[in-house]
N, C-alpha and C positions, 0 to 999 in steps of 0.2 A: 334118462341118465342124469339130467340136470336135477330132478327132484331127489334122486338117490344121493347125488353128491351133496345136496343141501342138507339132507338128513345126516350124512357122514360128518359134515362140517359142524353141525349142531351138537354132535356127540363128542367132539374133541374138546380137551381142556382149553379153557381160555388162555391166551397168551398174556403174560404180564408185561405191562409197559415198563420203560426204564425207570420212571418215577416210582412205580409200585415195587419194583425189585429193590430200589434204594431204600424205600420205607421198611421193607421186610428185613433187610440187612441191619438197618439201624435199630429196629426192635429186638433183633436177635442178639445185639450187643448190649442191650439195656433191659434185662429180664425184669427187674423191679417195676419199671414203667409198664411193661406188658402185663405183668401180674396184677397190678392195681388199676389198670385201665377200666373205666366203667363198661366198656364194650366186651371185656373178657368174661366169659361165663365160667361156671364151675367145671364144666366138661373141658373147656380150654385149659384150665389150670391143671386138671388131671393129666391132660396130654403133655403139658409142659413138664410135670413131675416125672412122667414116664421116660422122658428124654434125658433126664438127669440122674434119677435115683434107680439103683438096681433093687435094693431091698432095705427095709427098716426093721430093726429088732428092738422091741420094747420089753424091759424086764423090771417088774415091780419088786422092791426089796421087802419081802414078807407082806405084812399088812400095813406098812408105814406109808408115809406120803412120798417117799423117795422113789423115783422112777429113773432107770438108766436107759438112755436112748442112743442107739448105734445106727448111723446112716452109712450105707455102702453105696458110693456113687459110681456111676458108669465110668469106667476107665481105671478102676482099682483104688481110688482114694476113699478113705473112711474118716468119719468124724464121730466124736463121742461127747456126750453131755449128760448132765443130771438135771431132772426137772422135779417139780413138786406137784402132786395131784391132791385134790380135796379128799379128805377122809372123814368118816362119820363121827369118830369118837376121839377125845383127847388122848386116851390110852394108846391109840395107834401111832401117835407122833413119835418119831425117832428120838426126839429130845425130851420125851415125857419125864424120865427120871430127873433130868436137870431142871425141868420146869417145876416139878414138885419141890425140889430142894430150894430153888429161888423163892418160891411162894412161901415156904416155911421160914426162910431167913427174914423176909419182909414182915411176916406175921409176928415173929419174935421181936422185931424192932417196933412193934406196936402200930404198924400200918393197918388201916381198915381195908375192907374188900375193895371199894372203889379206888382208894389210893394205891393199892397193890396193882390193880388193873392198869392204872395210869402209868406206873413204873414199868410194868411189863411191856406196854405199848411203846413207851419211850425207848426201851432197850432193844426193841425189834423182835420180841417174841410174837409168834403168830398162832392163833387157835386152830382148831380143826374146822372141817366143812369149808364153806366159802366166806367165812367171816374174816375180816381184816384186823379186828381189834378185840381185846379182852374187855369184859365188863364185870361188874361186881358179882353177878350170879355165877359166872364161870369160875371166878376166884373162890366163891363159896363152895362149889363142888370140889375143887382141888383141896381145899382145907378139910372138908368132910372126909375125903379119901384118906387123909393122913391122920384123922382123929383129932384135928386141931379146932374143930368147930362142932358143936352139938347139933344133932339132927333134929330139927323142929318138926312137929307133926304137920304134914302137908295136907292140902285139901283131899288128896287121894286116900288118905287114911281115915277121913271122916265121912266120905260119901257112902250112901247105902247102895249095895250092889249084890248081885247073885253070885253063887259059888263058882259059876263058870264064866265070870267076866274078869277081864284083865284091863289095866290101863295100857296105853301105848308104851309108856316108859317100862312098865313091868314086862310086857311082852317083848320089847326090844332087848332088855337085859337077859331074859330067859332064853331067847332064841339066837341072840347075838346078831340081830338084824337092825339096821339103823331105823330110828323112828320115822324119818322122812319117807323111807321105803314103805313101811307099814301104813303110814297115812295115805300114800299114793294108792296102795292096794285097797284101802278102805274107800277112797273116792272112786276107784274103778269098779267097786262092787265085789271084789274078791273076798273082802271081809265084811262081816255084819256087826254093827255096833250101834250104840245110842249115846246121845249127849246127856250128861248129868251136871248138876250144879251143886257146888259145895263152898260155903262161905263166900259167895259171890264169884267163884271161879268156875269156868266152864271146862269140862274135860270129856274125853271120849272113853267109853267102856266097850271093849271088844268082846263079843260072844265067841267062845272057843269050845272045842272038844278035843278028844284025842285025835280024831280024824283031821280036824282043822290044823292042829299043831303039826301033824305029820305032813300035811299039804304045804304048810308054810316052810318047813325045813326042806322039802323037795324043791320049792321055788328058790330058796336061798342057795341050795347046792347045785342048781341047774347051771351047766356051763354057759358062759356068755359067748355068743357067736357074732362074727362080724362078716358081713357080705360086701364084697368089693363092688362098688357101683359100676354098672355097665355103661 
């Protein structure tokens, strides 16, 4: 009976001391400290969130960088905010028309590409992707889109290639898939390509066919899924 009682005692939850109970109460009143504590794991943070948040609704406005975030807290309270997400192309920016207009204004004032980029950065304009600042090359693209700058022959126009080969830029424009995504697929072996040199520039030529193009479109249109961590 003594051995059985010892096993029973070992299976019971440990009793917290007065000091431990006081420490838990203090942490419960200071969630930021608990959240950022080095000893707090990701699983602990998920448990904390589940005690506070009922559900989160994320709505992307079209293909733009604007994301609407609604948080429904346990107890009935709700908060709403707008966030910016990285996008692949300048054309996706919600302020793209205004950006074109501003670049055209500076161009007509005789500003050069790098100077236009400096003005845009000073005024707080932000480019696509994860870049924080504009540069002269980006401004050149914006000017070309408006017909304000002649299109110079690029190395891609001079390189020798086969009829079934595309550059990353051409494939991205044709399929509406960001170039970083295509390059990642190339590195993963999903795409076959070769490097070529033209006027000192290195570029990738992607081997394609009708079947490959259909497969790329299928990958692009495949719905993204998110699995909740267990």
